[in-house]
N, C-alpha and C positions, 0 to 999 in steps of 0.2 A: 370463670365466665367474664367476658368483656362487655362493658356497658357502652351506652351510646356516646359518652364523653371520651371513650378511648382508654380508660384506666383498666388495670387488670385486677381490681379488687373483687373478691368473691362476693356474690350476692345471693341471698335466698329471698324468695318472694312468697308472701302469703296470698294465695290465689283468691280471686273473687268469684270464681265460677267452678263448675265441676272439672276436675283434672284427672288425668290418667298418666301414669309413668310410662314413658315411651320405651323404657329399657326393660322393666320387669312386667309391664302390662297391668299392674295393679291399679284398680280404681281408687283414687285418693279422696274423692268427694270434694265438698265445699271447704274453703279456707285451709287447704292443704299447704304445707311448706314445701316448696319446690325450687329447683334450680332450672335455669333455661340455658340450653347449650346450642351453639350454632348448628342449624340444620338437623338437629336431633330432637328438638322439642323439649318437653318437660321431663325432669327426672326427680324421683323422690329422694329424700336425704340419705336413705340407705344406699341407693344406687350411686349417689354422688359422693359417697364416703364421707358424709358430714354428720351422720346420725350419732356419733360419739360426742359431739359438742353439746354444750349446755347453753341455755338462753340467758342473756343478761339484758334486762330492759334498759332503755335509755333513761337518763335522769340524774345519775350520779357520775359527774364528770371525772372525778379522781379515780373512782373504781373502774370506769370504762377505759380510761387512759392506761391504767396499769394492767388491766386484763388483756388489752390489745398488745401491750409490750411483752407480756410473759407468755402469751399463747402462740405457739408455733404456727397454728392454723386458726383463722377466724373468718367469719363471714358477716356482712351487714345484712340485717333483716329489714325488708321493705314491704310496705303495704300500700295499695292504691287508695287514694282519697278521692271519693266521688265529688265532694264539695270543692276541693281545691284543684282537682284535675291533675294530680301528680302523685308520684310515689313518695311516701314519707317514711323516714327512718323509725323503726320500732326498737332497735337495739342491736346486740351482737350475739353471734354464736361463737363461743370460745371453749377451750379445753377446760375441763372441770378443775384440774390441778392448778391451772393458771388463775382461775377465778378464786379458788380457795386461798392461794398465795396473796392475791390482790386484796381480798377481804381482810386478811391478817395485817397487811401493811397499812391499809386505810384505818383499821381499828387502832393500830399502834401510834399513828401520828394524827389522829382525829383532833386532839386538843390543840396541837401545834397549828394545824390548818385552820381551825376556828379562830385562833388568835390572829393569824395572818389576815383572814377575811375581815375581822373587826378592825384591825389596823388600817386596812385598805379603805374601809368605809369612812373611818375618821379622817384619813388623808384627803379623800375626795370631798368630804364636808368642809375641811379647812380650806381647800383650794377654792371651792365654790363661794365660801364666805368672803375670802380675800377678793375674789373677782367681783362679787356684789358690792363690796366696800369701794373698790376702785371705780366701778360703774357709777355708783352714787356720787363719788367725789367728782367725777367728770360731769355729771348732770349739774352739780352745784357750780362748777366752773363756767359752764355754758349758760346757765340760767341762775345767776346769783340772787335774784329776787323771788325765786319760787318759795312758797311757804315753808317754814321750818319743818324738817322731818320728811317733807314730800320726796326728797331725792332718794331716800331709802325705800319708800313705798314703790316708787317707780322702778328702782333697780331690782327689788325683790320680785316684783311682778314680771318684769321683762325678762329676767334671767331664770325664771322657774324652769326646772328640768322637764324634758320630755313633752314640751308644749309646742315647739316650733315657733315660739315667740321671737321677736326681733333680737332680744338679748342673747339668744343662743346661737346667733349667726357668727360666722368667722369675723366679719367686719366689727360686730359689736364686741367680740372678745379682744379685738385689737384696739378697742375704745375709739373706733372711727367716729368722727364728729357727726356724719350723716346718720349713722345707725343710732347714736344717742338721741339725736333730734327726733328721729322717727318714734322712739320709745316715749319721749316726753310728749310729743304730739298725740300719740295714742292715749296716754294718760289724761291729757287735757280734754280730749274729745269725750271720754267717758265720764269724767268727773266734773268738768266745768261747763258743760253744755247739756242740752236735752237730747243728745244723740241716742242714748239708750231708750228713752221714752219713744222716740221716733221708730226705732226698731221694734219695740213692743207693740206699736200701733200698725205694724206690718208695712211700714214705709221701706221701699227697696233700699238696700245698703248703700249703693252708689249715690242715689238721690239724697239719702239722709246725710251722707258725708258732705255733699255739696251744700246742703242747707246749713250745716254748722261750720263750714270752712272759715267764714269770716270771724266767727266767735273764737275759734281755735287760734287763728292768727293773732287776734287781739290779745288773748291770754299769753301766748308765747312771747309777744312783743313786750308785755308788761314784765314777765318773768326774766327776760333777757336784758332789761334796761340797766 
């Protein structure tokens, strides 16, 4: 079956309404597993010659990758999400022998894969710590008179993962001066002025920033002297 994006990957849909197989005429009911074929409507898995496959739910990346590799025939299982208004992947239909072979392989090298995952976590942590150290060093270069230890606080906060903070930007990772100054200004705004109190008092953010702009500039000037 060909999908809208034009690939030729077999797809099986979990229907969200009453379905009937257009080929054998059987009423499949609600939540039936069907294929959709051009101009021929829905077909049950038996008529589509897919009923010998077994279902492998999504979740285990290594098992899924291997099962897809070993199975001569496989199909992606999709279900419509009413909340997200799109089809979402539920797993794969694969040959039983392929799944069993893949399970044996995953069991055999599970320890090795766990070690690799742990090493990758450590490498990412080391890289991030090195980046935070370099970021803090750059803060100290630009603001030599900021309080002792404050550069690390600024760097750790600005570079925290998954936050969208300024330290995660490409410019910051290149230790661009403007990005560093933005991070220091944000820190000064929150720690050296009453900006947070203004926000707590329901003062609109833009107005609150305007109210503390002079104080922030003064602090940055002192730290940069």
